[in-house]
N, C-alpha and C positions, 0 to 999 in steps of 0.2 A: 504494499500500500504505500502510495506516495505521502511524503510527510505532511503537505498541505491537507490532503483528505484525512490522514490520521488525526491530525488536530481537530478538524471539524467533527469528526467521529467522537473523539473523546469529550469535546465540549457539548455535543449534542446528548451524550450519555450523562453527563455531569448536570446538564440542565434538567433531565428527566429525573434523575436521582434526587436532585435538591429541590424540586419543585414542590415537594410535600413538607419542606422544612419550615414553612412560614407560620409556625404555631405561636400562640400567645404564651404567656408565663403560667397562665392559669391551667392551659392544656398540659405543659410540661409538669406541672405540680400533680396533675391528675394521673398522667403516665406513670410518674414515679409512685404514687399511692398504689396504682394496680400492680406495679411490678413488685413492690414490697409486701403486698398481700398474697403472693403466690406461695405455695406450700413450702418450696424449698427455702424461703426466708423464715418460715415459722418453725422448722425443724431444729434450728441450732440458735445459739445465742449470738446473733449477728450484732455487730457494733457499728454504727455509721460515723462515729467520731474517731478519726485515725489517732489523735493524740491521747485519748481515753484508752483505746485499744493498745497503744504502745505502752502506756503506763501499766495496764493490766498485764501484759506481757513480760514486761519487766519484774512486776511484783511476783507473778507466778512462775517465771523463768520458763515461759513457753514461746514457741515461735508465733508469728502473725500469719494467718491464712488470709489474703486478700483477694477479693472478688471485685474487678473493676469492670464498669460498663459505661456507656456514655452518659455525659452530663446532660442534665434537663434544665440548665440554666442558660439565660440568654446571653 
């Protein structure tokens, strides 16, 4: 594929992928609530505050298991 057409194809794909990203802060808050309500987050003692998790890990001499996901912030 020629570079000019490759760039156009990438731009078109990004446009389609990003077109649904115009959410309000309230929609992002709702998505976060829905994600945290899933059973996987109810089965363990998940902590959402890194500093608190780090302090607990140091106090209990245990490692941190971190689960990173996309940010729902503007």
